[in-house]
N, CA, C and O atoms as a Tinker XYZ file with bonds, in Angstrom:
   300  protein
     1  N      0.050000   12.076000   10.738000    73     2
     2  CA     0.812000   10.745000   10.511000    64     1     3
     3  C      1.292000   10.775000    9.049000    63     2     4     5
     4  O      0.621000   11.105000    8.071000    81     3
     5  N      2.602000   10.360000    9.076000    73     3     6
     6  CA     3.261000   10.294000    7.765000    64     5     7
     7  C      2.718000    9.376000    6.739000    63     6     8     9
     8  O      2.194000    8.341000    7.152000    81     7
     9  N      2.757000    9.573000    5.596000    73     7    10
    10  CA     2.179000    8.785000    4.291000    64     9    11
    11  C      2.659000    7.356000    4.664000    63    10    12    13
    12  O      1.802000    6.488000    4.831000    81    11
    13  N      3.946000    7.063000    4.802000    73    11    14
    14  CA     4.363000    5.878000    4.854000    64    13    15
    15  C      3.857000    4.991000    6.219000    63    14    16    17
    16  O      3.644000    3.779000    6.173000    81    15
    17  N      3.732000    5.673000    7.215000    73    15    18
    18  CA     3.002000    5.028000    8.370000    64    17    19
    19  C      1.517000    4.662000    8.090000    63    18    20    21
    20  O      1.061000    3.595000    8.501000    81    19
    21  N      0.795000    5.516000    7.419000    73    19    22
    22  CA    -0.566000    5.277000    6.915000    64    21    23
    23  C     -0.518000    4.061000    6.018000    63    22    24    25
    24  O     -1.266000    3.106000    6.229000    81    23
    25  N      0.331000    4.078000    5.040000    73    23    26
    26  CA     0.397000    2.997000    4.020000    64    25    27
    27  C      0.766000    1.625000    4.833000    63    26    28    29
    28  O      0.184000    0.568000    4.586000    81    27
    29  N      1.666000    1.729000    5.706000    73    27    30
    30  CA     1.855000    0.487000    6.557000    64    29    31
    31  C      0.784000    0.007000    7.282000    63    30    32    33
    32  O      0.695000   -1.198000    7.516000    81    31
    33  N     -0.179000    0.929000    7.730000    73    31    34
    34  CA    -1.304000    0.517000    8.551000    64    33    35
    35  C     -2.248000   -0.220000    7.599000    63    34    36    37
    36  O     -2.794000   -1.286000    7.884000    81    35
    37  N     -2.409000    0.519000    6.306000    73    35    38
    38  CA    -3.339000    0.037000    5.404000    64    37    39
    39  C     -2.918000   -1.463000    4.877000    63    38    40    41
    40  O     -3.718000   -2.390000    4.749000    81    39
    41  N     -1.723000   -1.515000    4.637000    73    39    42
    42  CA    -1.171000   -2.861000    4.113000    64    41    43
    43  C     -1.346000   -3.967000    5.135000    63    42    44    45
    44  O     -1.716000   -5.100000    4.827000    81    43
    45  N     -1.042000   -3.550000    6.443000    73    43    46
    46  CA    -1.163000   -4.684000    7.507000    64    45    47
    47  C     -2.684000   -5.133000    7.561000    63    46    48    49
    48  O     -3.013000   -6.314000    7.676000    81    47
    49  N     -3.531000   -4.136000    7.471000    73    47    50
    50  CA    -5.066000   -4.504000    7.631000    64    49    51
    51  C     -5.493000   -5.268000    6.386000    63    50    52    53
    52  O     -6.205000   -6.267000    6.486000    81    51
    53  N     -5.072000   -4.815000    5.236000    73    51    54
    54  CA    -5.439000   -5.548000    4.000000    64    53    55
    55  C     -4.900000   -6.817000    3.786000    63    54    56    57
    56  O     -5.597000   -7.671000    3.237000    81    55
    57  N     -3.525000   -7.115000    4.213000    73    55    58
    58  CA    -3.141000   -8.449000    4.223000    64    57    59
    59  C     -3.116000   -9.283000    5.326000    63    58    60    61
    60  O     -2.654000  -10.423000    5.306000    81    59
    61  N     -3.706000   -8.623000    6.488000    73    59    62
    62  CA    -3.674000   -9.282000    7.838000    64    61    63
    63  C     -2.341000   -9.846000    8.232000    63    62    64    65
    64  O     -2.121000  -11.000000    8.599000    81    63
    65  N     -1.536000   -8.923000    8.110000    73    63    66
    66  CA    -0.048000   -9.131000    8.469000    64    65    67
    67  C      0.164000   -8.224000    9.817000    63    66    68    69
    68  O     -0.397000   -7.146000   10.012000    81    67
    69  N      1.002000   -8.811000   10.631000    73    67    70
    70  CA     1.290000   -8.137000   11.723000    64    69    71
    71  C      2.090000   -6.998000   11.600000    63    70    72    73
    72  O      3.237000   -7.121000   11.169000    81    71
    73  N      1.482000   -5.512000   12.036000    73    71    74
    74  CA     2.010000   -4.402000   11.527000    64    73    75
    75  C      3.515000   -4.291000   11.994000    63    74    76    77
    76  O      4.311000   -3.596000   11.364000    81    75
    77  N      3.838000   -4.928000   13.003000    73    75    78
    78  CA     5.277000   -4.805000   13.614000    64    77    79
    79  C      6.282000   -5.475000   12.771000    63    78    80    81
    80  O      7.481000   -5.289000   12.982000    81    79
    81  N      5.859000   -6.250000   11.823000    73    79    82
    82  CA     6.814000   -7.081000   10.920000    64    81    83
    83  C      6.916000   -6.251000    9.588000    63    82    84    85
    84  O      7.671000   -6.615000    8.687000    81    83
    85  N      6.193000   -5.213000    9.498000    73    83    86
    86  CA     6.252000   -4.502000    8.241000    64    85    87
    87  C      7.242000   -3.207000    8.277000    63    86    88    89
    88  O      7.329000   -2.507000    9.286000    81    87
    89  N      7.932000   -2.970000    7.160000    73    87    90
    90  CA     8.690000   -1.668000    7.092000    64    89    91
    91  C      8.531000   -1.205000    5.583000    63    90    92    93
    92  O      8.066000   -1.927000    4.702000    81    91
    93  N      8.924000   -0.063000    5.425000    73    91    94
    94  CA     9.030000    0.283000    3.982000    64    93    95
    95  C      9.683000   -0.495000    3.125000    63    94    96    97
    96  O      9.317000   -0.608000    1.955000    81    95
    97  N     10.664000   -1.079000    3.593000    73    95    98
    98  CA    11.366000   -2.006000    2.679000    64    97    99
    99  C     10.925000   -3.380000    2.402000    63    98   100   101
   100  O     11.526000   -4.176000    1.680000    81    99
   101  N      9.798000   -3.600000    3.049000    73    99   102
   102  CA     9.214000   -4.865000    3.006000    64   101   103
   103  C      8.687000   -5.294000    1.603000    63   102   104   105
   104  O      7.801000   -4.627000    1.068000    81   103
   105  N      9.212000   -6.390000    1.001000    73   103   106
   106  CA     8.829000   -6.645000   -0.295000    64   105   107
   107  C      7.256000   -7.302000   -0.456000    63   106   108   109
   108  O      6.824000   -8.218000    0.243000    81   107
   109  N      6.666000   -6.758000   -1.317000    73   107   110
   110  CA     5.164000   -7.245000   -1.445000    64   109   111
   111  C      5.193000   -8.625000   -1.655000    63   110   112   113
   112  O      4.293000   -9.301000   -1.155000    81   111
   113  N      6.128000   -9.191000   -2.351000    73   111   114
   114  CA     6.049000  -10.550000   -2.775000    64   113   115
   115  C      6.281000  -11.408000   -1.410000    63   114   116   117
   116  O      6.081000  -12.620000   -1.492000    81   115
   117  N      6.661000  -10.898000   -0.245000    73   115   118
   118  CA     7.006000  -11.549000    0.907000    64   117   119
   119  C      5.741000  -11.630000    1.953000    63   118   120   121
   120  O      5.794000  -12.237000    3.023000    81   119
   121  N      4.622000  -10.932000    1.473000    73   119   122
   122  CA     3.490000  -10.954000    2.141000    64   121   123
   123  C      2.268000  -11.291000    1.303000    63   122   124   125
   124  O      2.459000  -11.336000    0.088000    81   123
   125  N      1.021000  -11.539000    1.764000    73   123   126
   126  CA    -0.086000  -11.972000    0.949000    64   125   127
   127  C     -0.616000  -10.897000    0.070000    63   126   128   129
   128  O     -1.702000  -10.362000    0.293000    81   127
   129  N      0.185000  -10.567000   -0.975000    73   127   130
   130  CA    -0.130000   -9.276000   -1.750000    64   129   131
   131  C     -0.511000  -10.001000   -3.124000    63   130   132   133
   132  O      0.299000  -10.663000   -3.772000    81   131
   133  N     -1.908000   -9.786000   -3.504000    73   131   134
   134  CA    -2.486000  -10.424000   -4.638000    64   133   135
   135  C     -3.224000   -9.309000   -5.393000    63   134   136   137
   136  O     -3.037000   -8.129000   -5.097000    81   135
   137  N     -4.067000   -9.687000   -6.374000    73   135   138
   138  CA    -4.809000   -8.730000   -7.047000    64   137   139
   139  C     -5.961000   -8.221000   -6.198000    63   138   140   141
   140  O     -6.414000   -7.098000   -6.416000    81   139
   141  N     -6.425000   -8.946000   -5.299000    73   139   142
   142  CA    -7.461000   -8.370000   -4.420000    64   141   143
   143  C     -6.855000   -7.515000   -3.224000    63   142   144   145
   144  O     -7.589000   -6.709000   -2.653000    81   143
   145  N     -5.637000   -7.660000   -2.865000    73   143   146
   146  CA    -4.856000   -6.670000   -2.179000    64   145   147
   147  C     -4.674000   -5.469000   -2.851000    63   146   148   149
   148  O     -4.831000   -4.431000   -2.209000    81   147
   149  N     -4.327000   -5.408000   -4.200000    73   147   150
   150  CA    -4.328000   -4.246000   -4.971000    64   149   151
   151  C     -5.476000   -3.420000   -4.990000    63   150   152   153
   152  O     -5.466000   -2.203000   -4.807000    81   151
   153  N     -6.587000   -4.212000   -5.246000    73   151   154
   154  CA    -7.909000   -3.539000   -5.326000    64   153   155
   155  C     -8.184000   -2.859000   -3.935000    63   154   156   157
   156  O     -8.546000   -1.684000   -3.861000    81   155
   157  N     -7.991000   -3.672000   -2.826000    73   155   158
   158  CA    -8.251000   -3.265000   -1.439000    64   157   159
   159  C     -7.428000   -1.896000   -1.145000    63   158   160   161
   160  O     -7.959000   -1.019000   -0.464000    81   159
   161  N     -6.150000   -1.735000   -1.662000    73   159   162
   162  CA    -5.175000   -0.847000   -1.296000    64   161   163
   163  C     -5.652000    0.454000   -2.164000    63   162   164   165
   164  O     -5.467000    1.579000   -1.699000    81   163
   165  N     -6.260000    0.273000   -3.418000    73   163   166
   166  CA    -6.694000    1.327000   -4.008000    64   165   167
   167  C     -7.934000    2.052000   -3.481000    63   166   168   169
   168  O     -8.111000    3.269000   -3.537000    81   167
   169  N     -8.819000    1.091000   -2.933000    73   167   170
   170  CA    -9.936000    1.610000   -2.214000    64   169   171
   171  C     -9.610000    2.235000   -0.938000    63   170   172   173
   172  O    -10.182000    3.286000   -0.649000    81   171
   173  N     -8.705000    1.685000   -0.086000    73   171   174
   174  CA    -8.239000    2.225000    1.051000    64   173   175
   175  C     -7.598000    3.683000    0.854000    63   174   176   177
   176  O     -7.885000    4.609000    1.613000    81   175
   177  N     -6.731000    3.814000   -0.196000    73   175   178
   178  CA    -5.919000    4.975000   -0.549000    64   177   179
   179  C     -7.145000    6.142000   -0.895000    63   178   180   181
   180  O     -7.081000    7.279000   -0.428000    81   179
   181  N     -8.067000    5.764000   -1.626000    73   179   182
   182  CA    -9.092000    6.650000   -2.043000    64   181   183
   183  C     -9.883000    7.256000   -0.715000    63   182   184   185
   184  O    -10.245000    8.433000   -0.702000    81   183
   185  N    -10.104000    6.433000    0.310000    73   183   186
   186  CA   -10.702000    6.693000    1.451000    64   185   187
   187  C     -9.787000    7.479000    2.387000    63   186   188   189
   188  O    -10.305000    8.430000    2.972000    81   187
   189  N     -8.569000    7.228000    2.597000    73   187   190
   190  CA    -7.610000    7.800000    3.632000    64   189   191
   191  C     -7.065000    9.043000    2.976000    63   190   192   193
   192  O     -6.884000   10.063000    3.642000    81   191
   193  N     -6.791000    8.981000    1.639000    73   191   194
   194  CA    -5.998000   10.182000    1.028000    64   193   195
   195  C     -6.824000   11.083000    0.118000    63   194   196   197
   196  O     -6.474000   12.205000   -0.249000    81   195
   197  N     -8.030000   10.428000   -0.224000    73   195   198
   198  CA    -8.954000   10.981000   -1.319000    64   197   199
   199  C     -8.057000   11.121000   -2.639000    63   198   200   201
   200  O     -8.095000   12.163000   -3.294000    81   199
   201  N     -7.315000   10.128000   -2.978000    73   199   202
   202  CA    -6.618000    9.905000   -4.138000    64   201   203
   203  C     -7.160000    8.663000   -4.904000    63   202   204   205
   204  O     -7.535000    7.693000   -4.245000    81   203
   205  N     -7.221000    8.644000   -6.285000    73   203   206
   206  CA    -7.663000    7.528000   -6.971000    64   205   207
   207  C     -6.296000    7.142000   -7.865000    63   206   208   209
   208  O     -5.860000    7.767000   -8.832000    81   207
   209  N     -5.800000    6.031000   -7.305000    73   207   210
   210  CA    -4.540000    5.476000   -7.975000    64   209   211
   211  C     -4.770000    4.494000   -9.099000    63   210   212   213
   212  O     -5.715000    3.704000   -9.094000    81   211
   213  N     -3.941000    4.567000   -9.988000    73   211   214
   214  CA    -3.841000    3.715000  -11.034000    64   213   215
   215  C     -3.621000    2.180000  -10.619000    63   214   216   217
   216  O     -2.715000    1.880000   -9.842000    81   215
   217  N     -4.449000    1.263000  -11.143000    73   215   218
   218  CA    -4.021000   -0.112000  -10.669000    64   217   219
   219  C     -2.816000   -0.597000  -11.395000    63   218   220   221
   220  O     -2.196000   -1.547000  -10.917000    81   219
   221  N     -2.499000   -0.146000  -12.290000    73   219   222
   222  CA    -1.162000   -0.549000  -12.990000    64   221   223
   223  C      0.083000   -0.053000  -12.234000    63   222   224   225
   224  O      1.044000   -0.795000  -12.035000    81   223
   225  N      0.033000    1.292000  -11.797000    73   223   226
   226  CA     1.056000    1.766000  -11.047000    64   225   227
   227  C      1.105000    1.006000   -9.579000    63   226   228   229
   228  O      2.168000    0.623000   -9.090000    81   227
   229  N     -0.092000    0.847000   -8.981000    73   227   230
   230  CA    -0.019000    0.103000   -7.527000    64   229   231
   231  C      0.702000   -1.462000   -7.857000    63   230   232   233
   232  O      1.604000   -1.944000   -7.172000    81   231
   233  N      0.103000   -2.098000   -9.026000    73   231   234
   234  CA     0.515000   -3.453000   -9.218000    64   233   235
   235  C      2.030000   -3.492000   -9.608000    63   234   236   237
   236  O      2.600000   -4.582000   -9.571000    81   235
   237  N      2.684000   -2.425000   -9.962000    73   235   238
   238  CA     4.058000   -2.485000  -10.410000    64   237   239
   239  C      4.964000   -2.318000   -9.245000    63   238   240   241
   240  O      6.159000   -2.606000   -9.303000    81   239
   241  N      4.359000   -1.833000   -8.155000    73   239   242
   242  CA     5.302000   -1.690000   -6.826000    64   241   243
   243  C      5.929000   -3.042000   -6.375000    63   242   244   245
   244  O      5.396000   -4.141000   -6.526000    81   243
   245  N      7.101000   -2.807000   -5.818000    73   243   246
   246  CA     7.935000   -3.975000   -5.427000    64   245   247
   247  C      7.881000   -3.994000   -3.849000    63   246   248   249
   248  O      7.851000   -5.065000   -3.242000    81   247
   249  N      7.870000   -2.711000   -3.174000    73   247   250
   250  CA     7.880000   -2.564000   -1.746000    64   249   251
   251  C      6.732000   -1.676000   -1.202000    63   250   252   253
   252  O      5.957000   -1.027000   -1.904000    81   251
   253  N      6.737000   -1.742000    0.180000    73   251   254
   254  CA     5.667000   -0.880000    0.647000    64   253   255
   255  C      5.999000    0.615000    0.346000    63   254   256   257
   256  O      5.110000    1.425000    0.085000    81   255
   257  N      7.338000    0.946000    0.395000    73   255   258
   258  CA     7.719000    2.325000    0.271000    64   257   259
   259  C      7.457000    2.754000   -1.146000    63   258   260   261
   260  O      7.387000    3.960000   -1.386000    81   259
   261  N      7.305000    1.863000   -2.112000    73   259   262
   262  CA     6.978000    2.078000   -3.424000    64   261   263
   263  C      5.560000    2.505000   -3.557000    63   262   264   265
   264  O      5.177000    3.349000   -4.366000    81   263
   265  N      4.824000    1.885000   -2.734000    73   263   266
   266  CA     3.369000    2.200000   -2.483000    64   265   267
   267  C      3.020000    3.575000   -2.062000    63   266   268   269
   268  O      2.184000    4.316000   -2.580000    81   267
   269  N      3.924000    3.847000   -0.860000    73   267   270
   270  CA     3.684000    5.353000   -0.307000    64   269   271
   271  C      4.139000    6.225000   -1.427000    63   270   272   273
   272  O      3.523000    7.265000   -1.661000    81   271
   273  N      5.123000    5.892000   -2.100000    73   271   274
   274  CA     5.549000    7.058000   -3.267000    64   273   275
   275  C      4.519000    7.067000   -4.260000    63   274   276   277
   276  O      4.310000    8.187000   -4.726000    81   275
   277  N      3.822000    6.145000   -4.713000    73   275   278
   278  CA     2.735000    6.311000   -5.581000    64   277   279
   279  C      1.686000    7.210000   -5.087000    63   278   280   281
   280  O      1.171000    8.065000   -5.809000    81   279
   281  N      1.348000    7.008000   -3.780000    73   279   282
   282  CA     0.260000    7.797000   -3.055000    64   281   283
   283  C      0.822000    9.228000   -3.177000    63   282   284   285
   284  O      0.127000   10.087000   -3.720000    81   283
   285  N      2.066000    9.531000   -2.692000    73   283   286
   286  CA     2.607000   10.899000   -2.741000    64   285   287
   287  C      2.644000   11.446000   -3.926000    63   286   288   289
   288  O      2.388000   12.650000   -3.942000    81   287
   289  N      2.920000   10.863000   -5.084000    73   287   290
   290  CA     3.042000   11.376000   -6.394000    64   289   291
   291  C      1.680000   11.493000   -7.201000    63   290   292   293
   292  O      1.648000   12.017000   -8.314000    81   291
   293  N      0.651000   11.017000   -6.626000    73   291   294
   294  CA    -0.846000   10.984000   -7.320000    64   293   295
   295  C     -1.128000   12.423000   -6.918000    63   294   296   297
   296  O     -0.815000   12.918000   -5.835000    81   295
   297  N     -1.822000   13.101000   -8.021000    73   295   298
   298  CA    -2.452000   14.270000   -7.616000    64   297   299
   299  C     -3.899000   14.094000   -7.168000    63   298   300
   300  O     -4.551000   15.067000   -6.789000    81   299
């Protein structure tokens, strides 16, 4: 499964948003994305990808595609 698809699934679950309404270009401000969602995403990314993400980098993301890019860029 591509990174963007996994990230879309994670965001859908974390924010309890219908997966069918989300795309890479979905603005995080248009869904229930708050500090708890950021923490949840960081934990989910660690579990799904084995990567520890910077809270600052995740919080700076504007779209779901930005989140996927952070995951892909993290060593």
